[in-house]
N, C-alpha and C positions, 0 to 999 in steps of 0.2 A: 636791843638791836634787832633789826629786821632780817639780818643775815645769819645763817647758821651753816656750820660745817658738818658733813656726814662722814661716817666710817662704814666701810664694807657694804656699799650700795652700788650695784652694777646693772646696766641694761644688758639683758641676755639676748633678746630677740624682738622682732616686730613683724606685723603682717598688715598689708594695706589693700584696699580696693578703691577704685576711682570710677568716675562716670565717663561718658563718651567724649566730652570736651577736654577733660584732663588727659585722656588717652592721646589726644592729638596735640598736646601742649609740649612744653620744653623738657619735661622729665620722662624717662622711659623705663624706670626700674620698679614699677608697680608690680604687686603680686597677682592681682586680678583686675579685670575691667568689666564694667556693666555695659551691655549693649544699648540699653535705653534707661530712662529715668524711673520707670515703674518696676524694673528688676523682677518681673513676673508676678507682681502683687497688684492689688486693686487700687491702692492709693499711694501717694508719694511718702506719706508718713510710714506706712507699712513697709515700703521699700527701704527706708532708712533703718528701720528696726532690723530688717533682714540683713542689711549691710553690716551692722554691728555684730549680729549673730555669726555671720560668715567669717569675719576676721577673728572673732574670738574662738570659734570652733577650729579654724585653721591654725591659730597660734598654739592652742592646746595640743592638737594632733602633731604639729611639726616638732614640738618639744617632748612628745610622748608623756604628757601630763594629764592626769585625771582631774576632775573638778575638785576633789577633796585635797589635792596638793596645792591649791591656790588659797592663801589665807584671806585675801580681800580682793574684790573687784571694785575699782574706783572708776566711775563713769560720769561724763558730762556732755551736753549738747546744747543746741540753741533754742529748741522748741519749748513752749510753755511747760513749766514744772519739770524740766529735763525728762519729759515723758518718753523720749526715744530710748535713753539709757535705762530708765526704770523698767520699761516694757521688755527690753532685751534682757536685763538682769533677772527678770522673773522666769526666764527659760533655763537658768542655770542654778544649781544648788551651791552657790558661792556667797559668802557674806558680802554685802554690797554697801558702798558709800556713794551717794550721788552728790555732785558738786556743781557749782555754776560760777564761772568768771567770764561768761561770753566767750570770745575768741582767745582768752587767756586761760581757758579751762585746762588745757593739756599740761601747762606748767604747774598749775595748782595741784593737779593729780600727782605729778612727779614729786612735788614738795611733800605732800601728805604721805605718799608711799615711801619716800626716802626717809622721812622722820620715823616711820614705824619700823622700817628695816634696820636703820641705824640704832634705834632704841631697843632692838631685839624683841620687838612685839610681833614681828612677822618675818618669814623667810622668802616667800614668793607672793608677789602682788602683780595684778594686771591692771594697767591703765588703758582706758578705751575712750575714744571720742569720735564724733562724726558731724557732718553737716550735709545738707541737700539743698541745692540752689533753689528749687521750686518751693520747698517748705519754708525756707528762710525769707524769701521774697514775699510770699503770701502773708507771713506773720508780721514782718517788720516794715514793709513798704507797701507794694501793690502786687497782686497776682500777676505773673508774667503775661497771662492772657489779656490783661487789661490794656497792655500796650503803652504804659506810662513812659514819657520821655525821661531818659537818664541824664544826670549831670556828669561832667567830666571828672568830678571828685568821687563819684560812686565806685565802690569796689564790688567785685563779683563773687558771690558765695560759692566756694568750692564744693563739689559733690564727691564725697569720699568718706571712708572710715579707716581708722588706724587703731590697732591694739599693740600694746607694748608690755613685755614681761620684764619686771624688775626682780632682782634676787640678791641674796647675800653671798652667792658663789661668784668668785672672781671671773670676770670676762675682760675684754679689751676696752670696754666703755664704762668709765667710772663716773658716777654722779658725786662730785666733790663738795659742792656747797650750793646754797640758794639764797636769794633775797626776796622776801615778800613785799609786794608793792603796796602803795597807798592808793586809795580812790581819790582821783583828782578831777575837779570840775572847773574848767576854764570858761564856762558860759556858752560853749558851742551848742546850738540847738538843732542843727541840721543833721538829720539821720542819714543823709546821703554824703556826709563828709566825715566818716569814721576815722580817717587818718588824722584829721585835725583834733578829734576827740582824744585819740590814744597817744599821740606823739609826746605831749607833756608828761604823761605818766611813764612812758618808756625812758625819757631823758632823766627823770627823777630817780627811777629805779636803777638805771645804770650808774648814775653819780653816787647814789647811796651804797651800791654794791662795792664800788671801788674804794670809797671812804671807809666803810666798815670792815672790809677785808684787807685794807691797807695795801691796795694794789694800784699800779699804773695801768693805763689803758693798753700799753704795749705788752702787758702780761699775757694777753689773749692773742692767739693767732687769727681769731675771727669772732666778730659779734654778729649774731643772727637774730633779727627781730621777726615777729610773727606775721602780721598782715597790715602794716602801715600803708602799703601801696605807694604809688608814685608820688602822690601829694603828701601823705604823712611822712614818708621817708625824708623829703626835703625839709619839712618843718622840724623833724627830729634832729637832723644834722645841724640845722641852724641854731636850735635851742642849746644843743650840747656846746657848740662853739661860743655863743654869746653869753649864755647864763652860767655855764660850768667850766668854761675854758678847756673843753675836751675836743681835740681835733681827731675825729674818728675816721680812719682810712680803711682799715681791714674790716669791711662791713658789707653785709648782704641782708636785704629784706625778703622774706619768703614770699610775700605777696607779689613781688616783681619777678619771681622765678618759675611760675607754673604755666602761664599762658604766653603764646606768641603775640606779637603786635597785630597780626592779621586776624586774630580771634575776637577782637573788639570787646574786650572785657574792661573797658574804661580805665580806672586807676589801678587795676590789677586784682589779684585774688584776695579773698578774705575767708574767715571761718576758722574754727579751732583746729581743723586738720591741715591747714596750710603750712604751719610750722613743722609738725612732724613729717609731713610728706617731703619737704625740702631737706630737712635734717637727715632723714634716713635714705632718701632716694637720690640725693646729690652730694651733700656735704660729707657725710661719713663714707660714702662710696669712693670718693676720690682719694681718701687716705692721705690728705695733704695737711690737715690741721690736727694739732695735738691738744691744744687748749681752746675750748669753744665756750663762749658765753651766749646762752640762748635766752632771749627775752620775749616771752609771749605777751601779746597785747590784746586788750578787750575793751569794747564799747558797751558799758553797762546800761544800755537804753531800755526804756519801757515804752511801749506804744502809747499807753494812756498818758504818761507824764510828758512824753515828747510832744503829743498833741496839745498839751497845756503849756508848751514852749518853755519848759524848764531846761536848764543846762544838763548836758549828758556827762556823767562821770566816766572817766577812763581808768583803766587798771593795767598794770604790767608786772609780771613776776619773772624773776631771773633764775636760771639754772646754770651752774658751772660744770662743764663736762671735761674729763680728761681721757684722751684716747691713748691707751697704753700700748707699748710695743709688743 
């Protein structure tokens, strides 16, 4: 089975920083905001490394934890060889695991952390992820300065970083179970249509989670996907209905909840930080939902293989959260 239950795993705290465009978007509960994309550094890559360091420093200080109280730091980002997370990790004396599931990286981090804490291999773990619009655009498509025309299916990489503290000490947010997704390639070759790449994986993971956990879709107060965007969201809902006979009504996609229509971000937000930003700064803040299924989605594309017109695999990992009274 791809689904596992956990015991005594809780989310204790989080810390976030966002860029200028995100500041003017739909969410307003960010901890810090950058005034510009350089963040006082010489390059955009160095700015993103600093973003990760700032959210990690603040999370430790906020919880009065020294580095030696953290058993493992798990990090992932979008840049080649997860270099942002690795460079940031080198600034701390914390054992480090670097992972990559593209925009599904955050959920993979939580699954690994929850497995270690539930198995009593660790007590405190920090999961961290980030993305920077100008870094991602330059690597995966064209530098923004190039002025390439965007398709309506294109999603806009979010500029932000989020750190999360997981612990075996009880809090009001419990990580109850998870489902590891499959890598699914439906033959989509367009790197400007990541929603179409990821939607089949999201539908497959949701269906597998319900089957393996022996649950009905109405078990959850809300299903939150990562960054399918406007186009991928509709494909996801259609696939659930036609292929799995699942009529999903209590549903939000994080990619559709960060920017306003006037900000012209095409099909919505993307990036591994889109999901945790919406989860912490909107969903959990409203205190309305008790059982939440979080499905992080990722487009596992390679620039080289995409240029060879190979299909792009999609991935989706699910995390089941319980908000305790």
